[in-house]
C-alpha distance (Angstrom), angle and dihedral (degrees) to the residues before:
residue distance angle dihedral
M1 . . .
D2 3.77 . .
R3 3.81 115.9 .
S4 3.83 90.4 -130.6
I5 3.83 90.7 58.4
L6 3.78 89.9 52.7
S7 3.80 91.0 47.5
K8 3.83 91.6 51.3
N9 3.80 86.9 55.7
G10 3.81 93.3 50.9
I11 3.80 95.2 -103.2
E12 3.78 119.1 133.3
A13 3.79 112.7 -149.1
T14 3.80 119.3 -159.3
H15 3.81 136.8 177.5
S16 3.79 94.1 33.9
R17 3.82 112.2 -169.4
K18 3.78 133.7 171.6
G19 3.76 117.4 -118.0
C20 3.77 148.5 158.5
L21 3.78 129.5 -123.2
N22 3.79 111.2 -151.3
D23 3.80 122.0 -145.1
Y24 3.82 93.9 19.6
A25 3.80 126.9 104.7
L26 3.78 125.8 -156.9
K27 3.80 112.5 -121.5
I28 3.79 121.2 -171.9
G29 3.78 120.5 -161.1
N30 3.80 123.6 139.7
R31 3.80 80.6 -41.3
A32 3.80 132.2 16.1
S33 3.77 133.2 -113.3
L34 3.77 142.6 165.0
I35 3.78 111.1 -114.5
P36 3.82 124.9 -164.5
S37 3.81 107.6 -103.1
K38 3.80 122.6 163.1
G39 3.80 111.5 -119.7
A40 3.82 95.6 8.3
K41 3.81 124.4 122.9
S42 3.78 129.1 -153.5
Y43 3.77 124.1 -168.1
G44 3.76 130.1 -153.2
L45 3.76 148.7 117.2
V46 3.78 127.4 -62.0
M47 3.79 112.8 -153.1
T48 3.77 136.5 177.2
V49 3.81 111.9 -120.8
D50 3.79 135.7 166.5
K51 3.82 106.7 -86.9
D52 3.82 95.0 -142.0
K53 3.81 92.5 50.1
I54 3.79 94.9 49.1
Q55 3.81 90.8 47.2
S56 3.80 88.6 50.6
L57 3.81 90.3 50.8
Y58 3.80 92.1 52.0
A59 3.80 90.8 47.6
E60 3.83 89.1 68.6
A61 3.80 113.5 108.2
S62 3.83 95.7 -116.6
V63 3.83 92.8 59.5
S64 3.80 103.8 20.1
D65 3.83 91.3 111.2
Y66 3.81 90.7 68.3
I67 3.80 113.2 103.4
P68 3.81 124.3 -150.4
E69 3.79 112.5 -119.1
E70 3.78 128.7 -175.4
V71 3.81 110.9 -127.4
E72 3.79 137.7 170.5
V73 3.79 114.2 -125.5
V74 3.79 125.6 -160.9
L75 3.81 106.2 -138.4
D76 3.81 121.9 -146.6
S77 3.81 86.6 -105.9
G78 3.82 88.7 61.6
D79 3.81 92.3 -111.9
M80 3.80 119.2 131.5
L81 3.80 119.4 -126.6
K82 3.80 129.8 -172.7
A83 3.78 110.7 -134.9
T84 3.78 141.4 166.2
C85 3.78 115.6 -114.3
Y86 3.81 121.9 -171.8
N87 3.80 109.7 -139.5
L88 3.76 133.8 -178.3
P89 3.81 114.3 -130.5
L90 3.81 110.9 -107.2
E91 3.82 93.3 -119.0
L92 3.83 89.2 60.8
L93 3.80 94.1 49.6
T94 3.80 103.5 98.2
G95 3.79 139.8 144.3
T96 3.78 127.7 17.5
N97 3.78 136.0 -85.1
S98 3.81 111.9 -167.7
F99 3.82 92.4 174.8
Y100 3.81 91.4 57.4
A101 3.81 91.6 44.2
E102 3.81 91.5 52.7
K103 3.82 92.7 49.2
L104 3.80 90.2 48.2
Y105 3.81 90.5 48.2
Q106 3.81 91.1 52.7
L107 3.80 91.8 49.0
A108 3.83 93.3 46.6
Q109 3.80 90.4 47.5
S110 3.82 92.1 50.6
L111 3.81 89.0 51.8
G112 3.80 91.5 53.7
F113 3.80 98.1 -118.3
P114 3.83 117.3 171.0
T115 3.80 118.2 -72.7
D116 3.81 93.8 -122.7
Y117 3.81 89.8 55.3
L118 3.81 90.9 49.1
E119 3.81 89.5 52.4
K120 3.80 91.4 52.7
I121 3.82 89.2 54.1
R122 3.79 91.3 48.0
Q123 3.83 92.2 51.8
């Protein structure tokens, strides 16, 4: 999730670090989610946020279908970090959202994520 989206929802994110989640693929429908996929890699930001506030955010009707999942992220430093990732079940991932995909592409590009990952977002 983009830090500006969190901020708009009154959530302060700290300790932002780039990382990679192995064996998960990014899927973009009307909404986006990380889906288990052997051999895939997804890139993003890991941030520290207040647990109660993030749970409150995901309790809202528009995102209440997302489920918290414990994952292990490989940070750019090579360190491993356990984190909570909110994912939408695959069966609820429908439709398309080219506006969201383009915004995500721009963010991922500005963060310097690998070209092959950027191309997957663009597709």
